N, C-alpha and C positions, 0 to 999 in steps of 0.2 A: 731456076729457082736458088740454086746454089752460088748463081752469080749476086742473085739478089742478097740473098744474106750473108755472103763473102763482103758486098756493098755497105750492109745496114754495120755489120763487123765493123769493118775499116772505117766507117763514120764515129767509131768510140763508143757504141749500144749495144747492149748484150741482146740476144735472140736467139731465142730457143731452136731447137734443131725440128723442121717443119715434120709435120703428122698428116696423114689423109685425114680429110674432111669425114665424120659419119652419115651428113648430111647427102653426099653427093658420090664418097669414096674417088672423087677424083680430085679435088680442090686442096691442097697442101696449106695447112693453117699452121699459124705460130705466135708468140707470145713476144713483143719488143718491149725491153724495158726501159722507156724512156727518163731522161735525166739532163741536167742543165737546163737553157732557156727553150722554152716549146716554141720558140718561131724558127730557132735554129734545130731542133730537132726533127719539127716538121718540113722542113727543107730538105733534110738529108731524107728521112724515109720517103719524099715524094720523089726528088730525084733517083732515086732506089729505084722505086718503082716505075717511074718512067721510062728508066734506060733498060729495065731487064724483066719487068713482069707484066706490064698492067695491057701491055697488045697479047701477049703469048698465052697467059693462063686463063683468061676467057674463053679465047677462041680454042683452047684445048678442050677445056669442060663442055662447051656448048655442043660440039663435035663427036663426043663420047658418049655414051649410052650413061646416064645417071641410076643409081642405084642407093637406095637410102639403107644404113647398116640394119640387120634386123632388130637390135635392140630397141634404135631409136623408132624404127618403124612400128616398133609394137608399142611404145610410148605415145606416139603422134596418133596410134590409130585410137587406142583409149580415150586420147584428150576429144579428139573430134567427136567421137561417138559420144562421149560426155554433152557436147555441144550440139546434138542430136543430127549430125553427119550421118548420112548412111554411107556407109563402104560393102563393098564386095568382098576384102580381103586378099585383092589382087594386086592393090596398090604398092606400088613398089619407089616411087620417087615423086619429087614435089608435084609434077605437073597431074599425075594421078591422082594425089592428092588434092590438089586445085580445082581440078575436072569435077571430083567428087564432090567437091562443098561447095563448087560454083561460087569459088571467091578463094583471094589468095592470103588473103589479111589473115582468116582463122586457121589457116595452115601455118603461117612465119608465126602466129603466138603459140601455136602449140611445141613446134621445132624450138619456139626460143623460150618458152618454159619450162619445157621438159629437159632443155641442153644440160643446164646444170648438175639436176638431179642426176641425169643419166650418164653425164661426161666429165664428174666434178675435178678431175686432172687434167683435163684436155682446155688449150686457150677459150678465154670466155666469148672469144668474136666469132660469131658463127655467119660465116657467108651463105648465103642464099641466092642460086641461081633457077630461074623456072625454066 
């Protein structure tokens, strides 16, 4: 991640310091401030991603136990219950919630819908890996 952030900054773009995503407590999230020509920006980000992040990050996240932050778990639980999903209260991650809902769509909708309210100061992008 440090090499990715350095690559983005070396390409001339501002990027926030990464923080752990409350969705899984594994993925590092960040905001990049685009500027200039969109195609040049997209190419730079893609090159940095391919060189430093795209193969490493998903492998790491998928090999570790995901645990959703408690504040987000509460919001997602409430959201799913409002939709009639029966939960045990023992759900701890996206897989648990999608198994209870028997579908990933309502889980994604609840996570992305609750995110701005629960974490207004975090990057708006919500990486979700089941």
